[in-house]
C-alpha positions as CSV (number, residue, x, y, z in Angstrom):
1,X,95.9,112.6,104.3
2,X,98.9,110.3,104.0
3,X,98.1,108.9,107.2
4,X,95.9,107.3,105.8
5,X,98.2,106.3,102.9
6,X,98.0,101.7,102.7
7,X,101.9,102.1,103.4
8,X,100.4,102.6,107.3
9,X,98.7,98.7,106.7
10,X,101.5,96.9,105.2
11,X,105.4,96.0,106.3
12,X,107.2,99.0,106.1
13,X,110.6,97.6,105.5
14,X,108.9,97.2,101.5
15,X,108.9,100.8,101.6
16,X,112.7,101.4,102.5
17,X,114.7,97.5,100.7
18,X,118.2,97.2,101.3
19,X,120.3,99.2,98.7
20,X,119.9,97.4,95.6
21,X,116.5,95.8,97.2
22,X,113.6,95.5,94.7
23,X,111.0,98.4,94.9
24,X,108.4,96.3,93.6
25,X,106.0,95.4,96.7
26,X,106.1,98.9,98.1
27,X,105.2,99.9,94.2
28,X,102.6,97.3,93.6
29,X,101.2,99.0,97.1
30,X,101.5,102.3,95.3
31,X,98.7,101.7,93.3
32,X,96.0,101.0,94.8
33,X,96.5,104.2,96.9
34,X,93.6,107.3,97.1
35,X,96.6,109.9,99.1
36,X,99.1,108.3,96.0
37,X,99.7,112.2,94.2
38,X,100.0,113.3,97.9
39,X,102.3,111.2,99.3
40,X,104.2,111.9,96.4
41,X,103.7,115.8,96.7
42,X,105.2,115.7,100.5
43,X,107.8,113.7,99.6
44,X,109.4,116.2,96.6
45,X,108.2,119.3,99.0
46,X,110.4,117.3,101.9
47,X,113.3,116.5,99.4
48,X,112.8,112.6,100.7
49,X,115.9,110.6,100.1
50,X,115.1,107.3,101.0
51,X,112.3,104.9,100.4
52,X,108.8,104.5,98.4
53,X,107.2,107.7,98.4
54,X,103.9,108.2,96.5
55,X,105.0,104.9,93.9
56,X,108.4,106.3,93.0
57,X,111.3,105.4,94.5
58,X,114.5,107.8,95.7
59,X,115.9,107.5,92.1
60,X,113.3,108.1,90.1
61,X,112.1,111.0,92.3
62,X,115.6,112.5,91.8
63,X,114.9,112.3,88.0
64,X,111.3,114.5,88.8
65,X,113.0,116.9,90.0
66,X,115.8,117.4,88.2
67,X,113.8,117.4,85.2
68,X,111.6,120.4,86.4
């Protein structure tokens, strides 16, 4: 369940940085998360436009969708 994600235990602002801000801290949390794949699938299915989901930024998710 996505609610079990490590992001629920950390600062949400790191997952939604200002434009041009670093996503490094959020991605580090995602690397250790047990529900990373489910989170990414949710973001892709629901076309999430902002933030880090499943370890990928919005730009990275857009590239992944375009490559598919």
